[in-house]
N, C-alpha and C positions, 0 to 999 in steps of 0.2 A: 262904491264898488271893486276899487284897488284891494281892499279888506278882505271883503268877501271870496275873490279872485287867490288873494294870499291863506285863506284858511282852507278852500278848497284842494291846492297844493299842498299843502302843508299834510290836510285828511288823507290824500289821495297817496303820498308818499310815507306815512304810516300804516298806510293796508299794504302797500307793496308791501313794509320790511317788515311785516309782520306775518305774512304770505310765504316769505324765505323758509324754505327746508333747514333744521341744524345740520350743519356737516362735520363729524368726526370720525377721528378713525386711530385705530392704534393696534400694533403691531405683538405677534406672538410667536416667537422664535421656536423652530419645532427640531428638534434631533435625534438623529438613527445613530446608533453605536452599533457596531456589528463584530463582536470580539469574536478571533478565529478559534475555531478547533479543529485539531489533529493529533488525535490518537490512535495510537497503534497497541493492543494487550495481545498479547500470546497467553491464549486461556488452558493449554495442556501442549504435552508436549517440548517442554523447555529445554530439556537437557535427553539429545539423544543417544545414545549407544548401541553401537553393533560388538558382539561380541562371537570373533571366528573360535571356532575351538572344535573344528573335523575337517575332512579331508575336501567333502561334498561343499562346504561353505567355502574353501579355499578356490576349489575347483568353477564352483556355481555363482560365490556369490551368496549373500542374503536380500532375497526379497522383499519387499513391502507386508507390513501387517500394521496391524494397531499398535502396537509398541513402538513404530518408527514414522509416527505420523506427529506432524506439528500442527495446531490450528490455532488460527490467529483474527483478533478483529480491528476493523477501522471505523473510527467515527468520525468524519473530516466535514465541516463546512463548504469547504471547496475541492474542486474535483483534486487530486494523485496521484500521485507515483508512489510505488514501494521496489526500494530498490535493497539487495541481497548478495552480501560476499561473506569470504572467510578472511580474518584477520592477515592468517599469512597460510602455508602449507601446514600440515599436520605435522606436529612435534614427539619426540619418542619421548618420554615420561624415565625411561635407563636409559636412554646412553642418547646425550646434546648430540651426535654427530649423524643419527637416523635421523630418515625422514620419509613420510609418507604421502604421495601424490594427492592432493586434494580432488582431483577428478577421477579418483575410486569412487566416490561417494556421488551418487545419483538424485535426481527427486524430480517428482512430476505435481504439479502447480493445479488444482482447483479450488471450486466451490465448495462449502461445506456444505451438508444436506440442506440444510434448515436455510440457508441464505435464500435470501428472495432477490440475490445480484445475479447475472444474467453476464458469463464470459462472451465476448462479441459484440453484447449489448450494451455492457456498463464499461467493460475493462478490456484491452487487449493482455491475452499471457504472454510471456516468454514461450516462444521455438525453439525446438532444437536445429541448428543448423547440418548435423550429420548426415548420416549414409540412408535414416529414412526409418529404418526397422525399427524405430519408436520416435516420431516428431514429436511428441509430448517431455521425452526425457531431457534431461539438463544435466549439466554438469556442475558442482558447486566449482565457484570462481572466488579469485583473491581480487580483482577486478572490483572497487570503492563504485562503479556507474552503473555496474547491471541489473535493467529495473525487469523487477521478475514481473510487474504489476505496472502498465500504464494506462491512467484513465480517461476513458471519452467522453470529452468535453461535453460539460452539462450533462453527464448523465450516472459520474464517477461517486460524487459529495453525496452521503449520505448516513445514514446510522449504521449499526453494527449488527441489524437486524439484515441488511441489504447486504455491509461491506465484511462477509464471514469466509473465510478460506480456509485451505489445509493443505498442506505439502508433503509428499507420502514420498520419504526413503529409500535408499536402494541402495544396498554396498555392493560393489563391483560384480555384477550382474551381467549377463548377456547384453542385455540390453543398456547398460551401462558403458558396456568396451566398445559395443556397434560406436558410440560419443565418443568413447576417449580412446580408442586403441591402443589399452596400456597392456592389454591383455590380464587374464586372471593372475588372483594375487598370488598363486602356486606358480606360474610364470616367471612372476617380480621378483621373487624371492627373497620378499620383504624380512628382516633380519623382526623375530618375535618382541613386542615389546607394546607399551599404552598407548596409544598418539592421539592427540587431541588436539583441538581446534576453539576461535569462537567465532562463532556466525553473526553478523548484525544482518539485522531487519531495520530497513532506514525509509521513515514515513515523509515524504516531501511534498508542499503544494504544486502544484503546476506553475 
């Protein structure tokens, strides 16, 4: 009887062991590498030159036209800001002692016509704090922290199709003078010379 019982117990244990599911596991590492994309490209107007050669231009300045436009694009994987500043005041090439105030140069920042980005929805543009004759007119500055474009969080990152901008430059126009209070080129009595400076556009992540 004991022998039969032992056999039954052994058979039961064997069946139980066979009924147990086979358990195993494996680990699959998954990684995501995000490479930073921050590219600024000047597509046209990388060299702006104003030539003043008549009395009207001395008294009224040179208004913006296609010849005085700078277009640039930004491709960025993160929200961004764009800074712009002059390396220093304009210096004459014929006389080292002569200088030309950089605030004689003004600009209006806008979106390129083909851009899908929208001011106030994707970015905030720099606006003048002057007398309000043209609140969009700004003056060239040597301050390296001047942000002309401040991206709106969660909305400015994108391709060049979205982030395409234009700078409309002017020289010593009444709108520029309203912000600078420098007066006309005539009233400043600046020594004739060829004055130059370098203007930097700097793209930075937020």
